[in-house]
DRENTORNU-533976 format. One record per residue (C-alpha): x negated, y negated, z. Coordinates in steps of 0.2 Angstrom, whole numbers, padded with zeros to 4 digits, always signed. Example, Ala and Ser with C-alpha at 12.3 -4.5 7.8 and 13.67 -1.06 7.14 Angstrom:
% residues 2
-0062+0022+0039-0068+0005+0036
This chain:
% residues 309
+0102-0417+1809+0100-0398+1804+0091-0395+1788+0096-0377+1782+0103-0385+1766+0100-0380+1748+0098-0390+1732+0114-0383+1724+0121-0396+1711+0140-0397+1716+0153-0400+1703+0161-0413+1713+0146-0423+1715+0145-0425+1697+0163-0431+1696+0162-0443+1709+0147-0451+1704+0155-0454+1686+0164-0468+1694+0148-0478+1697+0146-0480+1677+0164-0482+1672+0165-0496+1658+0174-0511+1666+0174-0502+1682+0158-0507+1688+0159-0524+1683+0175-0526+1692+0168-0520+1709+0167-0537+1717+0175-0543+1733+0193-0547+1734+0189-0564+1741+0183-0568+1724+0199-0567+1715+0195-0549+1708+0212-0543+1704+0216-0530+1689+0234-0532+1687+0249-0540+1696+0266-0530+1698+0280-0541+1701+0267-0553+1709+0258-0540+1719+0241-0540+1715+0229-0524+1713+0212-0527+1718+0196-0518+1715+0196-0511+1732+0214-0502+1731+0207-0496+1714+0192-0488+1722+0204-0480+1735+0216-0474+1723+0200-0465+1713+0198-0452+1728+0217-0448+1727+0219-0444+1707+0200-0439+1704+0206-0421+1703+0220-0424+1691+0210-0435+1678+0194-0424+1676+0198-0421+1657+0200-0439+1654+0186-0447+1644+0175-0459+1657+0179-0475+1647+0197-0472+1649+0197-0467+1668+0198-0484+1675+0214-0488+1665+0223-0472+1671+0219-0477+1690+0227-0494+1687+0243-0486+1678+0243-0473+1692+0244-0489+1705+0257-0500+1694+0269-0484+1695+0265-0481+1714+0270-0500+1717+0284-0499+1705+0293-0486+1715+0287-0493+1733+0295-0509+1728+0311-0501+1723+0311-0491+1739+0309-0509+1749+0324-0515+1738+0335-0500+1744+0329-0503+1762+0320-0486+1764+0308-0496+1774+0319-0493+1790+0322-0474+1786+0315-0459+1797+0308-0453+1781+0298-0468+1778+0292-0467+1798+0288-0450+1796+0276-0452+1781+0268-0468+1790+0263-0458+1806+0256-0445+1793+0247-0457+1783+0240-0468+1797+0230-0451+1804+0224-0449+1787+0218-0468+1785+0210-0468+1802+0200-0452+1799+0194-0460+1782+0189-0477+1791+0179-0466+1804+0170-0456+1789+0167-0471+1780+0161-0482+1795+0152-0470+1806+0147-0455+1797+0142-0460+1779+0129-0474+1786+0121-0459+1796+0115-0451+1780+0100-0459+1773+0088-0458+1758+0074-0452+1770+0085-0438+1776+0090-0433+1759+0071-0434+1753+0067-0423+1768+0078-0409+1764+0072-0410+1747+0054-0407+1751+0058-0393+1763+0068-0383+1750+0057-0387+1734+0043-0380+1744+0051-0364+1745+0053-0362+1727+0041-0351+1719+0038-0357+1700+0043-0343+1688+0038-0342+1671+0052-0338+1657+0050-0334+1639+0061-0337+1625+0059-0323+1611+0067-0315+1596+0066-0296+1594+0071-0283+1581+0076-0266+1588+0075-0251+1576+0074-0231+1580+0057-0226+1575+0040-0232+1575+0038-0231+1556+0053-0243+1554+0045-0256+1566+0029-0254+1557+0036-0258+1539+0046-0273+1547+0028-0279+1554+0021-0278+1536+0036-0288+1528+0033-0302+1542+0015-0302+1538+0019-0304+1520+0029-0319+1524+0047-0312+1528+0059-0322+1538+0061-0314+1556+0079-0319+1560+0084-0313+1541+0075-0296+1546+0083-0295+1563+0102-0297+1555+0096-0284+1542+0087-0270+1552+0090-0273+1571+0102-0261+1581+0107-0271+1595+0120-0286+1598+0106-0299+1596+0105-0296+1578+0120-0307+1574+0109-0321+1582+0093-0318+1573+0087-0306+1587+0088-0322+1599+0087-0316+1618+0087-0335+1625+0075-0337+1640+0071-0324+1654+0057-0319+1666+0046-0304+1667+0059-0294+1680+0074-0297+1669+0066-0285+1654+0060-0268+1655+0041-0269+1660+0034-0263+1642+0043-0277+1634+0039-0290+1646+0021-0285+1645+0022-0287+1628+0030-0303+1627+0020-0313+1641+0005-0307+1632+0008-0316+1615+0005-0335+1610+0019-0345+1606+0024-0341+1588+0015-0325+1587+0022-0307+1582+0019-0291+1591+0015-0274+1586+0028-0262+1588+0032-0259+1606+0041-0244+1613+0053-0244+1627+0068-0232+1632+0079-0242+1620+0068-0239+1604+0055-0248+1595+0053-0267+1596+0046-0280+1586+0044-0297+1595+0041-0315+1592+0038-0325+1605+0047-0343+1603+0042-0354+1619+0036-0351+1637+0041-0362+1651+0037-0363+1670+0052-0366+1681+0053-0374+1698+0064-0386+1709+0076-0397+1701+0070-0416+1700+0074-0426+1717+0085-0438+1706+0095-0424+1698+0100-0416+1715+0099-0431+1728+0120-0431+1726+0124-0414+1730+0111-0414+1746+0118-0430+1752+0136-0422+1750+0130-0406+1758+0123-0417+1774+0138-0427+1775+0149-0412+1776+0137-0405+1789+0139-0421+1799+0158-0421+1798+0158-0403+1805+0146-0407+1818+0157-0422+1824+0173-0411+1824+0165-0397+1834+0159-0412+1846+0178-0419+1847+0184-0400+1850+0174-0399+1864+0180-0416+1871+0196-0413+1866+0211-0402+1873+0221-0392+1859+0237-0383+1864+0243-0371+1852+0262-0369+1856+0269-0361+1842+0268-0341+1846+0266-0337+1828+0250-0348+1827+0243-0340+1842+0245-0322+1834+0235-0329+1820+0221-0338+1830+0209-0322+1829+0211-0320+1812+0209-0338+1808+0194-0338+1818+0187-0323+1810+0190-0330+1792+0181-0347+1797+0166-0337+1803+0165-0328+1785+0168-0345+1776+0154-0353+1786+0141-0338+1783+0145-0339+1763+0140-0358+1764+0125-0354+1772+0121-0339+1760+0125-0351+1745+0113-0366+1753+0099-0354+1755+0100-0346+1738+0103-0363+1729+0084-0370+1729+0080-0358+1714+0079-0368+1697+0093-0365+1685+0089-0350+1672+0091-0360+1657+0082-0377+1663
């Protein structure tokens, strides 16, 4: 298994993992042999296994639904599906060409999903995930981030006057709102967390020389004169394993699927019959390579800790 994978948190993992903690749903995930039935539709039992499969189908459509309601939404989706299916049987559509055409399509999907569930997912172990995490975490250089407020004015005398007021007990945020000339004044001079490289050198040198809670003397930059208050300093590194193991496993699974597809392509024989598709093959291959390169770049850059963590 290749190991060039990053630690990027993928939104899809957060959404998929939410199913594990669905109230009522987790309790219901017993074997069908134990009589675990969610609801019956004209006698047809909808089981936990069917609910779990349906979750994959409709997850993108119910992402905004509160987690505690998602189980009910899935069951209702299945109720409506079976009502329609039973009506199709009543109308004898089971013998129609339309039905047979769709059966052929969904059979291929079902077989693909079965291969994924039984032959690919089990190949990715916790040890694989831990190995990737350790490799990538070792590449992440800890970076100090400071959180500060500032008051920006045009002259040194103005800055000294503000320092004098602060020495007498004036509120920093109130003075920032009153005197500062940049956009942060609306937020009491709040700048959030930043690294030394994200600010001009004179400003960063002054900030990282302060103790927490301390206020600087007037600091000159190309923007004017600053009075700075250091709120906090923290050192960022890689995310904890527990926070990123899901995204890593998903990335490994995607890689395993692609490797299996590449293997099957080499063993198989694919004949492009449609002349229009023949014309597009070079363009498709070019786009595929661009997509893979973009994924590689994202994986390589995803090991850095989040700016605000």
